[in-house]
C-alpha positions as CSV (number, residue, x, y, z in Angstrom):
1,M,44.6,-115.3,26.2
2,S,43.2,-112.0,25.4
3,G,44.1,-110.4,28.8
4,K,40.3,-109.5,29.4
5,S,38.6,-110.8,32.7
6,D,36.6,-113.9,32.3
7,P,32.9,-112.7,32.2
8,I,31.7,-115.8,34.0
9,R,34.2,-115.8,36.9
10,K,34.7,-112.8,38.7
11,T,38.2,-111.6,39.4
12,N,39.2,-110.1,42.9
13,K,38.7,-106.7,41.6
14,E,35.1,-107.5,40.6
15,K,33.9,-109.3,43.6
16,S,30.7,-108.0,45.2
17,A,30.3,-107.1,48.8
18,D,27.3,-109.3,49.3
19,G,27.6,-111.2,52.6
20,T,30.7,-109.2,53.8
21,K,30.7,-106.3,56.4
22,K,30.6,-103.6,53.4
23,D,27.6,-105.0,52.0
24,N,25.3,-102.2,51.2
25,K,22.1,-104.0,52.5
26,Y,23.9,-104.6,55.8
27,L,25.3,-101.1,56.2
28,G,22.1,-99.5,55.4
29,C,20.3,-101.4,57.9
30,L,22.7,-100.2,60.6
31,N,22.4,-96.7,59.4
32,D,18.7,-97.1,60.1
33,C,18.9,-99.0,63.2
34,V,21.3,-97.1,65.3
35,P,19.3,-93.6,65.3
36,R,16.1,-95.7,66.1
37,K,17.7,-97.5,69.2
38,Q,19.3,-94.3,70.4
39,G,16.0,-92.7,70.8
40,P,15.5,-88.8,71.1
41,S,18.4,-86.8,72.5
42,G,18.3,-86.1,76.1
43,P,19.2,-87.8,79.3
44,N,17.6,-91.1,78.5
45,Q,19.5,-91.4,75.0
46,L,21.4,-94.6,74.9
47,E,25.1,-94.6,73.8
48,R,26.0,-95.1,70.3
49,A,28.3,-98.0,71.2
50,D,25.8,-99.7,72.8
51,C,23.2,-99.5,69.9
52,L,25.9,-100.6,67.6
53,D,26.2,-104.0,69.5
54,A,22.4,-104.6,69.4
55,C,22.2,-103.3,65.6
56,Q,24.7,-105.6,64.6
57,Q,22.9,-108.6,65.9
58,E,19.6,-107.4,64.2
59,C,21.2,-106.6,60.9
60,C,23.7,-109.5,60.3
61,F,23.0,-112.0,57.8
62,T,26.4,-113.9,57.5
63,Y,29.0,-115.2,60.0
64,E,31.4,-112.5,58.9
65,Q,28.9,-109.6,59.6
66,C,27.8,-111.2,63.0
67,T,31.4,-111.8,64.3
68,Y,33.7,-108.9,63.2
69,T,34.1,-106.0,65.8
70,I,32.7,-102.7,64.8
71,R,35.0,-99.8,65.8
72,K,33.5,-97.6,68.2
């Protein structure tokens, strides 16, 4: 036992965010989707909260991403 982490098995500190709500691909999709769904500013612009719900369903790839509640 050298105290070094195992290069084959990732430890908790080294786990990637793939498939979680912090996944960069998922967050990037949300960042692109929300302004597109809101539309141009004005009286017909949709609320951000409504857009987030629609975008979450459009961008989610895993159960965790599709079911967690986005703070509005």
